N, CA, C and O atoms as CSV, one atom per row, in Angstrom:
chain,resi,resn,atom,element,x,y,z
A,1,MET,N,N,-102.201,9.756,22.903
A,1,MET,CA,C,-101.952,10.838,21.851
A,1,MET,C,C,-100.703,11.919,22.129
A,1,MET,O,O,-100.058,11.879,23.177
A,2,PRO,N,N,-100.529,12.566,21.422
A,2,PRO,CA,C,-99.838,13.455,21.354
A,2,PRO,C,C,-100.567,15.080,21.407
A,2,PRO,O,O,-101.437,15.561,20.681
A,3,GLU,N,N,-99.789,15.702,22.625
A,3,GLU,CA,C,-100.468,16.833,23.046
A,3,GLU,C,C,-100.271,18.246,21.795
A,3,GLU,O,O,-100.695,19.368,22.070
A,4,GLY,N,N,-99.811,18.040,20.908
A,4,GLY,CA,C,-99.475,19.353,20.399
A,4,GLY,C,C,-97.964,18.389,19.267
A,4,GLY,O,O,-97.539,17.235,19.202
A,5,HIS,N,N,-97.729,19.359,18.770
A,5,HIS,CA,C,-96.533,19.464,17.100
A,5,HIS,C,C,-95.713,19.767,17.752
A,5,HIS,O,O,-95.731,20.333,18.845
A,6,THR,N,N,-94.596,19.282,16.901
A,6,THR,CA,C,-92.924,19.737,17.415
A,6,THR,C,C,-92.512,20.425,16.420
A,6,THR,O,O,-92.202,19.719,15.461
A,7,ASP,N,N,-92.348,21.848,16.225
A,7,ASP,CA,C,-91.253,22.819,14.753
A,7,ASP,C,C,-90.242,22.575,15.250
A,7,ASP,O,O,-90.033,22.068,16.352
A,8,ARG,N,N,-89.324,23.018,14.250
A,8,ARG,CA,C,-88.041,23.804,14.484
A,8,ARG,C,C,-88.070,25.167,14.788
A,8,ARG,O,O,-89.183,25.641,14.561
A,9,SER,N,N,-87.314,25.921,15.189
A,9,SER,CA,C,-87.899,27.420,15.423
A,9,SER,C,C,-86.850,28.113,14.367
A,9,SER,O,O,-86.206,27.185,13.876
A,10,ALA,N,N,-86.446,29.274,13.856
A,10,ALA,CA,C,-85.396,30.041,13.191
A,10,ALA,C,C,-84.229,29.273,14.087
A,10,ALA,O,O,-83.754,28.327,13.458
A,11,ASP,N,N,-83.724,29.432,15.244
A,11,ASP,CA,C,-82.879,29.058,15.838
A,11,ASP,C,C,-82.189,27.496,16.030
A,11,ASP,O,O,-81.197,27.090,16.636
A,12,GLY,N,N,-83.118,26.917,15.290
A,12,GLY,CA,C,-83.069,25.019,15.395
A,12,GLY,C,C,-83.678,24.645,16.149
A,12,GLY,O,O,-84.119,23.512,15.959
A,13,ARG,N,N,-84.069,25.379,17.464
A,13,ARG,CA,C,-84.344,25.200,18.707
A,13,ARG,C,C,-86.299,24.106,17.957
A,13,ARG,O,O,-86.820,24.220,16.847
A,14,MET,N,N,-86.745,23.267,19.107
A,14,MET,CA,C,-87.624,22.511,19.063
A,14,MET,C,C,-89.099,23.099,19.605
A,14,MET,O,O,-89.449,22.691,20.713
A,15,ASP,N,N,-89.796,23.828,19.054
A,15,ASP,CA,C,-90.518,24.468,19.610
A,15,ASP,C,C,-92.052,23.593,19.526
A,15,ASP,O,O,-92.460,22.851,18.633
A,16,ARG,N,N,-92.627,23.952,20.666
A,16,ARG,CA,C,-94.723,22.572,20.916
A,16,ARG,C,C,-95.436,23.754,20.820
A,16,ARG,O,O,-95.397,24.705,21.600
A,17,ARG,N,N,-96.230,23.605,19.591
A,17,ARG,CA,C,-97.397,24.025,19.776
A,17,ARG,C,C,-98.266,23.458,21.012
A,17,ARG,O,O,-97.945,22.521,21.742
A,18,PRO,N,N,-99.466,24.257,21.084
A,18,PRO,CA,C,-100.739,23.186,21.932
A,18,PRO,C,C,-101.363,23.000,20.751
A,18,PRO,O,O,-101.451,23.612,19.686
A,19,ALA,N,N,-101.995,21.457,21.466
A,19,ALA,CA,C,-102.773,20.901,20.588
A,19,ALA,C,C,-104.378,21.415,20.065
A,19,ALA,O,O,-104.936,21.153,18.999
A,20,GLY,N,N,-104.995,22.424,21.488
A,20,GLY,CA,C,-106.065,23.849,20.620
A,20,GLY,C,C,-105.340,24.540,19.752
A,20,GLY,O,O,-105.853,24.624,18.636
A,21,GLU,N,N,-104.309,25.065,19.898
A,21,GLU,CA,C,-103.829,25.973,18.915
A,21,GLU,C,C,-103.925,25.217,17.364
A,21,GLU,O,O,-104.193,25.965,16.424
A,22,LEU,N,N,-103.687,23.582,17.044
A,22,LEU,CA,C,-103.835,23.390,15.845
A,22,LEU,C,C,-105.487,22.910,16.161
A,22,LEU,O,O,-106.358,23.522,15.542
A,23,GLU,N,N,-105.703,22.342,16.660
A,23,GLU,CA,C,-107.651,22.192,15.853
A,23,GLU,C,C,-107.531,23.682,15.766
A,23,GLU,O,O,-106.850,23.936,14.772
A,24,ALA,N,N,-107.785,24.433,16.189
A,24,ALA,CA,C,-108.306,26.203,15.457
A,24,ALA,C,C,-107.334,26.401,14.504
A,24,ALA,O,O,-107.599,27.576,14.254
A,25,SER,N,N,-106.516,26.168,13.868
A,25,SER,CA,C,-105.921,26.187,12.407
A,25,SER,C,C,-107.299,24.954,11.873
A,25,SER,O,O,-108.484,24.942,11.542
A,26,VAL,N,N,-106.381,24.237,12.041
A,26,VAL,CA,C,-107.491,22.920,11.153
A,26,VAL,C,C,-109.294,23.209,10.661
A,26,VAL,O,O,-109.900,23.140,9.591
A,27,LEU,N,N,-109.686,23.559,12.116
A,27,LEU,CA,C,-111.367,24.297,11.930
A,27,LEU,C,C,-111.391,25.559,11.060
A,27,LEU,O,O,-112.449,25.778,10.470
A,28,ALA,N,N,-110.350,26.444,10.889
A,28,ALA,CA,C,-110.122,27.191,10.351
A,28,ALA,C,C,-110.017,27.001,8.965
A,28,ALA,O,O,-110.434,27.933,8.277
A,29,ALA,N,N,-109.405,25.685,8.194
A,29,ALA,CA,C,-108.931,25.817,7.067
A,29,ALA,C,C,-110.361,24.820,6.568
A,29,ALA,O,O,-110.736,24.609,5.415
A,30,LEU,N,N,-110.934,24.350,7.781
A,30,LEU,CA,C,-111.912,23.748,7.190
A,30,LEU,C,C,-112.923,25.321,7.086
A,30,LEU,O,O,-113.005,25.807,5.958
A,31,TRP,N,N,-113.516,25.924,8.033
A,31,TRP,CA,C,-114.436,27.123,7.641
A,31,TRP,C,C,-114.153,27.810,6.539
A,31,TRP,O,O,-115.083,28.424,6.016
A,32,ALA,N,N,-112.511,27.882,5.790
A,32,ALA,CA,C,-112.739,28.866,4.856
A,32,ALA,C,C,-113.191,27.715,3.558
A,32,ALA,O,O,-113.962,28.107,2.682
A,33,ALA,N,N,-112.797,26.688,3.536
A,33,ALA,CA,C,-113.262,25.417,2.400
A,33,ALA,C,C,-114.593,24.962,1.747
A,33,ALA,O,O,-115.187,24.265,2.570
A,34,ASP,N,N,-115.294,25.078,0.600
A,34,ASP,CA,C,-115.941,25.128,0.323
A,34,ASP,C,C,-116.937,24.141,-0.106
A,34,ASP,O,O,-117.966,24.279,-0.767
A,35,GLY,N,N,-116.327,22.996,0.488
A,35,GLY,CA,C,-116.822,21.918,0.809
A,35,GLY,C,C,-115.939,20.564,1.950
A,35,GLY,O,O,-114.719,20.584,2.115
A,36,PRO,N,N,-116.557,19.853,2.391
A,36,PRO,CA,C,-115.349,19.126,3.119
A,36,PRO,C,C,-113.751,18.435,2.447
A,36,PRO,O,O,-113.401,18.030,1.338
A,37,LEU,N,N,-113.273,18.536,3.410
A,37,LEU,CA,C,-111.526,18.867,3.092
A,37,LEU,C,C,-111.008,17.078,3.426
A,37,LEU,O,O,-111.831,16.492,4.130
A,38,THR,N,N,-110.181,16.501,3.138
A,38,THR,CA,C,-109.330,15.460,3.351
A,38,THR,C,C,-108.785,15.774,4.357
A,38,THR,O,O,-108.991,16.876,4.867
A,39,PRO,N,N,-107.610,14.497,5.102
A,39,PRO,CA,C,-106.283,15.532,6.097
A,39,PRO,C,C,-105.357,16.314,4.973
A,39,PRO,O,O,-104.881,17.444,5.083
A,40,GLY,N,N,-105.189,15.068,3.461
A,40,GLY,CA,C,-104.013,15.806,2.432
A,40,GLY,C,C,-104.694,17.513,2.339
A,40,GLY,O,O,-104.034,18.521,2.589
A,41,ALA,N,N,-106.077,17.497,1.940
A,41,ALA,CA,C,-105.863,18.941,1.648
A,41,ALA,C,C,-106.010,19.793,2.764
A,41,ALA,O,O,-105.664,20.959,2.579
A,42,VAL,N,N,-106.428,19.496,3.847
A,42,VAL,CA,C,-106.487,20.410,5.246
A,42,VAL,C,C,-105.007,20.507,5.044
A,42,VAL,O,O,-104.761,21.708,4.923
A,43,GLN,N,N,-103.881,19.791,4.950
A,43,GLN,CA,C,-102.825,20.100,5.364
A,43,GLN,C,C,-102.332,20.908,4.422
A,43,GLN,O,O,-101.413,21.639,4.792
A,44,ARG,N,N,-102.720,20.995,3.176
A,44,ARG,CA,C,-102.151,21.497,1.824
A,44,ARG,C,C,-103.013,23.118,2.278
A,44,ARG,O,O,-102.444,23.958,1.581
A,45,ALA,N,N,-103.972,23.745,3.027
A,45,ALA,CA,C,-104.719,24.503,3.419
A,45,ALA,C,C,-103.728,24.883,3.970
A,45,ALA,O,O,-103.185,25.719,3.248
A,46,LEU,N,N,-102.824,24.614,5.475
A,46,LEU,CA,C,-102.549,25.032,6.050
A,46,LEU,C,C,-100.934,25.148,5.768
A,46,LEU,O,O,-100.156,25.045,6.717
A,47,GLY,N,N,-100.471,25.358,4.469
A,47,GLY,CA,C,-99.115,25.471,3.887
A,47,GLY,C,C,-98.286,23.935,4.048
A,47,GLY,O,O,-97.418,23.759,3.193
A,48,GLY,N,N,-98.442,23.007,4.888
A,48,GLY,CA,C,-97.816,21.851,4.867
A,48,GLY,C,C,-96.598,22.178,5.676
A,48,GLY,O,O,-95.427,22.056,5.317
A,49,GLY,N,N,-97.072,22.629,6.865
A,49,GLY,CA,C,-96.299,22.605,8.163
A,49,GLY,C,C,-96.177,21.392,8.661
A,49,GLY,O,O,-95.148,20.831,9.037
A,50,LEU,N,N,-97.651,20.867,8.649
A,50,LEU,CA,C,-97.618,19.552,9.506
A,50,LEU,C,C,-97.990,18.745,9.121
A,50,LEU,O,O,-99.047,18.844,8.498
A,51,ALA,N,N,-97.207,17.181,9.290
A,51,ALA,CA,C,-97.349,15.768,8.376
A,51,ALA,C,C,-98.864,15.605,8.310
A,51,ALA,O,O,-99.445,16.369,9.081
A,52,ARG,N,N,-99.715,14.746,7.537
A,52,ARG,CA,C,-100.215,14.434,7.012
A,52,ARG,C,C,-100.652,13.452,8.201
A,52,ARG,O,O,-101.871,13.350,8.333
A,53,THR,N,N,-99.987,12.832,8.946
A,53,THR,CA,C,-100.616,12.138,9.420
A,53,THR,C,C,-101.119,13.084,11.032
A,53,THR,O,O,-102.302,13.004,11.363
A,54,THR,N,N,-100.271,13.809,11.796
A,54,THR,CA,C,-100.906,14.887,12.679
A,54,THR,C,C,-101.954,15.623,12.034
A,54,THR,O,O,-102.733,16.022,12.900
A,55,VAL,N,N,-102.377,16.044,10.651
A,55,VAL,CA,C,-103.293,16.660,10.876
A,55,VAL,C,C,-104.612,15.583,10.775
A,55,VAL,O,O,-105.579,16.021,11.398
A,56,THR,N,N,-104.839,14.348,10.160
A,56,THR,CA,C,-105.271,12.880,10.754
A,56,THR,C,C,-105.687,13.120,11.787
A,56,THR,O,O,-106.888,13.354,11.925
A,57,THR,N,N,-104.786,13.136,12.871
A,57,THR,CA,C,-104.365,12.655,14.456
A,57,THR,C,C,-105.405,14.161,14.891
A,57,THR,O,O,-105.973,14.122,15.982
A,58,ILE,N,N,-105.553,15.147,14.191
A,58,ILE,CA,C,-106.503,16.336,14.962
A,58,ILE,C,C,-107.529,16.360,14.000
A,58,ILE,O,O,-107.830,17.546,13.864
A,59,LEU,N,N,-108.335,15.542,13.140
A,59,LEU,CA,C,-109.121,15.776,12.506
A,59,LEU,C,C,-109.956,14.502,13.011
A,59,LEU,O,O,-111.131,14.423,12.652
A,60,THR,N,N,-109.385,13.456,13.863
A,60,THR,CA,C,-109.634,12.478,14.531
A,60,THR,C,C,-110.079,12.806,15.936
A,60,THR,O,O,-110.959,12.197,16.544
A,61,ARG,N,N,-109.467,13.705,16.334
A,61,ARG,CA,C,-109.789,14.408,18.009
A,61,ARG,C,C,-111.284,14.829,18.116
A,61,ARG,O,O,-112.201,14.558,18.892
A,62,LEU,N,N,-111.067,16.008,16.431
A,62,LEU,CA,C,-112.041,16.540,16.395
A,62,LEU,C,C,-113.072,15.840,15.792
A,62,LEU,O,O,-113.939,16.697,15.621
A,63,HIS,N,N,-113.421,14.947,15.435
A,63,HIS,CA,C,-114.381,14.369,15.312
A,63,HIS,C,C,-114.798,13.079,16.262
A,63,HIS,O,O,-115.716,12.317,15.960
A,64,GLY,N,N,-114.081,12.962,17.318
A,64,GLY,CA,C,-114.265,12.457,18.871
A,64,GLY,C,C,-114.745,13.786,19.192
A,64,GLY,O,O,-115.852,13.577,19.688
A,65,LYS,N,N,-114.564,14.873,19.189
A,65,LYS,CA,C,-115.534,15.941,20.159
A,65,LYS,C,C,-116.332,16.266,19.451
A,65,LYS,O,O,-116.390,17.493,19.525
A,66,GLY,N,N,-117.248,15.786,18.548
A,66,GLY,CA,C,-118.131,15.955,17.897
A,66,GLY,C,C,-118.440,17.702,17.425
A,66,GLY,O,O,-119.385,18.442,17.695
A,67,ALA,N,N,-116.855,17.983,16.408
A,67,ALA,CA,C,-116.433,19.613,16.439
A,67,ALA,C,C,-116.896,19.292,14.541
A,67,ALA,O,O,-117.368,20.176,13.826
A,68,VAL,N,N,-116.650,18.060,14.136
A,68,VAL,CA,C,-117.043,17.733,12.568
A,68,VAL,C,C,-117.357,16.433,12.555
A,68,VAL,O,O,-117.230,15.678,13.518
A,69,THR,N,N,-117.839,16.093,11.297
A,69,THR,CA,C,-118.421,15.110,10.935
A,69,THR,C,C,-117.495,14.829,9.963
A,69,THR,O,O,-116.535,15.585,9.812
A,70,ARG,N,N,-117.656,13.741,9.202
A,70,ARG,CA,C,-116.864,12.610,8.668
A,70,ARG,C,C,-117.798,11.546,7.283
A,70,ARG,O,O,-118.764,10.820,7.515
A,71,ALA,N,N,-117.091,11.782,5.789
A,71,ALA,CA,C,-117.910,10.954,5.050
A,71,ALA,C,C,-116.670,10.357,4.259
A,71,ALA,O,O,-115.762,11.033,3.776
A,72,ARG,N,N,-116.795,8.875,4.206
A,72,ARG,CA,C,-116.191,8.310,3.161
A,72,ARG,C,C,-115.378,8.932,2.005
A,72,ARG,O,O,-116.137,9.527,1.240
A,73,SER,N,N,-114.006,8.995,1.603
A,73,SER,CA,C,-113.703,9.450,0.495
A,73,SER,C,C,-112.761,8.861,0.112
A,73,SER,O,O,-111.712,9.202,0.660
A,74,GLY,N,N,-112.662,7.806,-0.898
A,74,GLY,CA,C,-111.932,6.963,-1.107
A,74,GLY,C,C,-111.269,5.904,-0.183
A,74,GLY,O,O,-112.050,5.045,0.227
A,75,ARG,N,N,-110.773,5.864,-0.028
A,75,ARG,CA,C,-110.044,4.917,1.392
A,75,ARG,C,C,-110.086,5.547,2.811
A,75,ARG,O,O,-109.885,5.049,3.919
A,76,GLY,N,N,-110.343,6.535,2.502
A,76,GLY,CA,C,-110.196,7.605,4.276
A,76,GLY,C,C,-111.328,8.377,4.170
A,76,GLY,O,O,-112.382,7.936,3.712
A,77,TYR,N,N,-111.131,9.841,4.686
A,77,TYR,CA,C,-112.819,10.370,5.035
A,77,TYR,C,C,-112.461,11.602,4.605
A,77,TYR,O,O,-111.279,11.842,4.358
A,78,ALA,N,N,-113.046,12.164,4.518
A,78,ALA,CA,C,-113.260,13.556,4.024
A,78,ALA,C,C,-114.085,14.680,5.150
A,78,ALA,O,O,-115.040,14.006,5.537
A,79,TYR,N,N,-114.138,15.566,5.602
A,79,TYR,CA,C,-114.120,16.277,7.074
A,79,TYR,C,C,-114.911,17.732,7.218
A,79,TYR,O,O,-114.142,18.605,6.816
A,80,ALA,N,N,-116.083,18.257,7.618
A,80,ALA,CA,C,-116.522,19.060,7.662
A,80,ALA,C,C,-116.794,19.483,8.929
A,80,ALA,O,O,-117.056,18.665,9.812
A,81,PRO,N,N,-116.760,20.890,9.169
A,81,PRO,CA,C,-117.376,21.552,10.508
A,81,PRO,C,C,-118.769,21.116,10.923
A,81,PRO,O,O,-119.648,20.957,10.076
A,82,VAL,N,N,-119.005,20.901,12.364
A,82,VAL,CA,C,-120.562,20.772,12.298
A,82,VAL,C,C,-121.065,22.107,12.719
A,82,VAL,O,O,-122.219,22.293,13.105
A,83,GLN,N,N,-119.883,23.301,12.602
A,83,GLN,CA,C,-121.047,24.441,13.188
A,83,GLN,C,C,-120.206,25.333,12.748
A,83,GLN,O,O,-119.146,24.921,12.276
A,84,ASP,N,N,-120.533,27.113,12.806
A,84,ASP,CA,C,-119.537,28.340,12.696
A,84,ASP,C,C,-118.540,28.242,13.261
A,84,ASP,O,O,-118.324,27.078,13.598
A,85,SER,N,N,-117.312,29.377,13.721
A,85,SER,CA,C,-117.176,29.629,14.831
A,85,SER,C,C,-117.795,29.910,15.914
A,85,SER,O,O,-117.715,29.248,16.948
A,86,PRO,N,N,-118.617,31.158,15.716
A,86,PRO,CA,C,-119.435,31.020,17.160
A,86,PRO,C,C,-120.421,29.929,17.157
A,86,PRO,O,O,-120.507,29.441,18.283
A,87,GLY,N,N,-121.203,29.364,16.287
A,87,GLY,CA,C,-122.191,28.280,17.104
A,87,GLY,C,C,-120.753,27.088,18.112
A,87,GLY,O,O,-120.857,26.442,19.155
A,88,LEU,N,N,-119.711,27.258,17.264
A,88,LEU,CA,C,-118.510,26.113,17.885
A,88,LEU,C,C,-118.280,26.116,19.594
A,88,LEU,O,O,-118.290,25.215,20.433
A,89,THR,N,N,-118.015,27.959,19.681
A,89,THR,CA,C,-117.901,28.331,20.556
A,89,THR,C,C,-118.978,28.645,22.201
A,89,THR,O,O,-118.973,28.985,23.384
A,90,ALA,N,N,-119.908,28.113,20.831
A,90,ALA,CA,C,-121.433,28.720,22.025
A,90,ALA,C,C,-121.429,27.073,22.860
A,90,ALA,O,O,-121.481,26.776,24.053
A,91,ARG,N,N,-121.338,26.200,21.545
A,91,ARG,CA,C,-121.730,24.681,22.304
A,91,ARG,C,C,-120.267,24.131,23.273
A,91,ARG,O,O,-120.320,23.192,24.066
A,92,ARG,N,N,-119.158,24.856,23.020
A,92,ARG,CA,C,-118.002,25.204,24.101
A,92,ARG,C,C,-118.519,25.333,25.899
A,92,ARG,O,O,-118.245,24.832,26.990
A,93,MET,N,N,-119.785,26.760,25.048
A,93,MET,CA,C,-119.729,27.465,26.713
A,93,MET,C,C,-120.942,26.497,27.623
A,93,MET,O,O,-121.085,26.418,28.844
A,94,HIS,N,N,-121.658,25.876,26.603
A,94,HIS,CA,C,-122.981,25.067,27.129
A,94,HIS,C,C,-122.315,23.401,27.769
A,94,HIS,O,O,-122.929,22.822,28.665
A,95,ALA,N,N,-121.104,22.837,27.198
A,95,ALA,CA,C,-120.107,22.131,27.376
A,95,ALA,C,C,-119.655,22.318,28.861
A,95,ALA,O,O,-119.660,21.388,29.668
A,96,GLU,N,N,-119.242,23.664,29.174
A,96,GLU,CA,C,-117.956,23.980,30.314
A,96,GLU,C,C,-119.604,24.014,31.526
A,96,GLU,O,O,-119.705,23.405,32.591
A,97,LEU,N,N,-120.448,24.733,31.011
A,97,LEU,CA,C,-121.449,24.910,31.786
A,97,LEU,C,C,-122.050,23.672,32.251
A,97,LEU,O,O,-122.345,23.772,33.442
A,98,ASP,N,N,-122.425,22.213,31.604
A,98,ASP,CA,C,-122.810,21.856,32.256
A,98,ASP,C,C,-122.132,20.925,32.852
A,98,ASP,O,O,-122.776,20.033,33.405
A,99,LYS,N,N,-120.477,20.889,32.896
A,99,LYS,CA,C,-119.713,20.634,33.819
A,99,LYS,C,C,-119.863,20.413,35.679
A,99,LYS,O,O,-119.459,19.590,36.501
A,100,ASP,N,N,-120.707,21.707,35.698
A,100,ASP,CA,C,-121.309,22.192,36.888
A,100,ASP,C,C,-122.184,22.214,37.650
A,100,ASP,O,O,-122.806,23.240,37.374
A,101,GLU,N,N,-122.812,21.566,38.733
A,101,GLU,CA,C,-124.095,21.225,39.419
A,101,GLU,C,C,-124.515,22.662,39.455
A,101,GLU,O,O,-125.062,22.868,38.372
A,102,ASP,N,N,-124.526,23.861,40.245
A,102,ASP,CA,C,-124.666,24.556,40.387
A,102,ASP,C,C,-124.478,25.710,38.870
A,102,ASP,O,O,-123.458,26.323,38.556
A,103,ARG,N,N,-125.515,25.711,38.316
A,103,ARG,CA,C,-125.609,26.341,36.983
A,103,ARG,C,C,-125.370,28.098,37.857
A,103,ARG,O,O,-124.430,28.892,37.825
A,104,GLY,N,N,-126.196,28.117,38.292
A,104,GLY,CA,C,-126.580,29.846,38.843
A,104,GLY,C,C,-125.750,30.468,39.086
A,104,GLY,O,O,-125.569,31.547,38.521
A,105,THR,N,N,-124.736,29.860,40.278
A,105,THR,CA,C,-123.923,30.783,39.924
A,105,THR,C,C,-122.729,30.429,38.894
A,105,THR,O,O,-121.964,31.353,38.616
A,106,VAL,N,N,-122.562,29.457,38.443
A,106,VAL,CA,C,-121.448,29.669,37.391
A,106,VAL,C,C,-121.838,30.841,36.105
A,106,VAL,O,O,-121.085,31.514,35.401
A,107,LEU,N,N,-123.160,30.762,36.145
A,107,LEU,CA,C,-123.720,31.811,35.246
A,107,LEU,C,C,-123.753,33.453,36.141
A,107,LEU,O,O,-123.385,34.470,35.552
A,108,ALA,N,N,-123.934,33.468,36.682
A,108,ALA,CA,C,-123.837,34.879,38.133
A,108,ALA,C,C,-122.668,34.726,37.976
A,108,ALA,O,O,-122.299,35.418,37.027
A,109,ARG,N,N,-121.661,34.026,38.533
A,109,ARG,CA,C,-119.578,34.761,38.018
A,109,ARG,C,C,-119.550,35.350,36.734
A,109,ARG,O,O,-119.255,36.541,36.625
A,110,PHE,N,N,-119.978,34.265,35.194
A,110,PHE,CA,C,-120.073,34.608,34.227
A,110,PHE,C,C,-120.351,35.863,33.952
A,110,PHE,O,O,-119.614,36.735,33.490
A,111,VAL,N,N,-121.573,35.910,34.295
A,111,VAL,CA,C,-122.407,37.481,34.136
A,111,VAL,C,C,-121.548,38.511,34.498
A,111,VAL,O,O,-121.191,39.385,33.708
A,112,SER,N,N,-121.237,38.449,35.540
A,112,SER,CA,C,-120.338,39.792,36.794
A,112,SER,C,C,-119.272,39.772,36.378
A,112,SER,O,O,-118.574,40.404,37.170
A,113,ASP,N,N,-118.399,39.226,35.162
A,113,ASP,CA,C,-117.563,39.520,34.772
A,113,ASP,C,C,-117.431,40.121,33.034
A,113,ASP,O,O,-116.379,40.163,32.395
A,114,LEU,N,N,-118.549,40.467,32.626
A,114,LEU,CA,C,-119.174,40.194,31.798
A,114,LEU,C,C,-118.191,42.116,31.307
A,114,LEU,O,O,-117.790,42.654,32.339
A,115,SER,N,N,-117.915,42.862,30.144
A,115,SER,CA,C,-117.558,43.995,30.068
A,115,SER,C,C,-118.996,44.576,29.942
A,115,SER,O,O,-120.030,43.923,29.803
A,116,PRO,N,N,-118.809,46.472,30.046
A,116,PRO,CA,C,-120.273,46.194,30.069
A,116,PRO,C,C,-121.088,46.307,28.912
A,116,PRO,O,O,-122.284,46.020,28.873
A,117,GLU,N,N,-120.205,46.860,27.699
A,117,GLU,CA,C,-120.356,46.453,26.190
A,117,GLU,C,C,-121.297,44.972,26.071
A,117,GLU,O,O,-122.406,44.759,25.582
A,118,ASP,N,N,-120.233,44.021,26.804
A,118,ASP,CA,C,-120.787,42.292,26.917
A,118,ASP,C,C,-122.458,41.949,27.904
A,118,ASP,O,O,-123.423,41.185,27.919
A,119,GLU,N,N,-122.103,42.675,28.334
A,119,GLU,CA,C,-123.270,42.793,29.300
A,119,GLU,C,C,-124.473,43.743,28.324
A,119,GLU,O,O,-125.287,43.137,27.627
A,120,GLN,N,N,-124.463,44.624,28.357
A,120,GLN,CA,C,-125.417,45.695,27.468
A,120,GLN,C,C,-125.942,44.277,25.875
A,120,GLN,O,O,-127.123,44.112,25.571
A,121,LEU,N,N,-124.908,43.587,25.239
A,121,LEU,CA,C,-125.329,42.881,23.577
A,121,LEU,C,C,-126.398,41.568,25.560
A,121,LEU,O,O,-127.532,41.843,25.951
A,122,LEU,N,N,-125.723,40.689,26.062
A,122,LEU,CA,C,-126.438,39.436,26.572
A,122,LEU,C,C,-127.970,40.266,26.896
A,122,LEU,O,O,-128.931,39.693,26.383
A,123,ARG,N,N,-128.226,41.246,27.503
A,123,ARG,CA,C,-129.418,41.928,27.915
A,123,ARG,C,C,-130.768,42.336,26.259
A,123,ARG,O,O,-131.958,42.144,26.010
A,124,ALA,N,N,-129.803,42.833,25.715
A,124,ALA,CA,C,-130.242,42.688,23.809
A,124,ALA,C,C,-131.229,42.058,23.852
A,124,ALA,O,O,-132.433,42.274,23.992
A,125,LEU,N,N,-130.503,41.130,23.697
A,125,LEU,CA,C,-130.378,39.560,23.160
A,125,LEU,C,C,-131.544,38.859,23.971
A,125,LEU,O,O,-132.574,38.515,23.392
A,126,LEU,N,N,-131.335,38.638,25.459
A,126,LEU,CA,C,-132.160,38.163,26.184
A,126,LEU,C,C,-133.613,38.970,25.702
A,126,LEU,O,O,-134.631,38.364,25.367
A,127,ASP,N,N,-133.489,40.357,25.740
A,127,ASP,CA,C,-134.674,41.077,25.299
A,127,ASP,C,C,-135.666,40.758,24.265
A,127,ASP,O,O,-136.854,41.030,24.095
A,128,GLY,N,N,-134.522,39.899,23.452
A,128,GLY,CA,C,-135.335,39.642,21.324
A,128,GLY,C,C,-134.559,40.266,20.679
A,128,GLY,O,O,-134.230,39.594,19.701
A,129,GLY,N,N,-133.779,41.804,20.716
A,129,GLY,CA,C,-133.669,42.806,20.418
A,129,GLY,C,C,-132.062,42.800,19.483
A,129,GLY,O,O,-131.265,41.868,19.582
A,130,PRO,N,N,-131.938,43.454,19.014
A,130,PRO,CA,C,-130.871,43.378,17.919
A,130,PRO,C,C,-129.250,43.155,18.754
A,130,PRO,O,O,-128.659,44.013,19.409
A,131,ALA,N,N,-128.844,41.865,18.503
A,131,ALA,CA,C,-127.288,41.474,18.697
A,131,ALA,C,C,-126.530,42.698,18.967
A,131,ALA,O,O,-126.576,43.386,19.987
A,132,ASP,N,N,-125.859,42.865,17.962
A,132,ASP,CA,C,-124.928,43.818,17.683
A,132,ASP,C,C,-125.206,44.779,16.529
A,132,ASP,O,O,-126.160,44.499,15.803
A,133,PRO,N,N,-124.502,45.861,16.272
A,133,PRO,CA,C,-124.021,46.837,15.091
A,133,PRO,C,C,-124.200,45.950,13.864
A,133,PRO,O,O,-124.939,45.980,12.880
A,134,GLY,N,N,-123.211,45.132,14.318
A,134,GLY,CA,C,-122.982,44.216,12.622
A,134,GLY,C,C,-124.697,42.535,12.265
A,134,GLY,O,O,-124.945,41.542,11.581
A,135,GLY,N,N,-125.255,43.401,13.341
A,135,GLY,CA,C,-126.253,42.700,12.539
A,135,GLY,C,C,-126.189,41.114,13.017
A,135,GLY,O,O,-127.145,40.375,12.781
A,136,THR,N,N,-125.222,40.721,13.577
A,136,THR,CA,C,-125.538,39.287,13.901
A,136,THR,C,C,-125.318,38.845,15.386
A,136,THR,O,O,-124.465,39.180,16.208
A,137,PRO,N,N,-126.650,37.758,15.471
A,137,PRO,CA,C,-126.464,37.363,16.501
A,137,PRO,C,C,-125.727,36.321,17.789
A,137,PRO,O,O,-126.060,36.464,18.965
């Protein structure tokens, strides 16, 4: 499978975007939608700069990772995100934590690298207090 998508820059050179950037763009299009989207609809939402086959490959990868669901739509599928952006980030953090047997050390190092603001937020969350000034947990 390709690792990214190749575009021509303004000077005609071929530039390669990382697959993670493409996945983020596709997820953003799905989050902005009112419902599930077909690969063609995602392609249009992204401005048509990607081939439909590239969009389909990205959606298939995201489905394989459990980030999107899919349901039959005609001869193909329509895709929807499993979670919102913060939920997906939390899921990724859990996946990374699950990769290491020494969870205590991983968590300790994570917490030791938090900014004072993030540490305060984490303390408030653990104490059952308000999450942030915006009120979102």
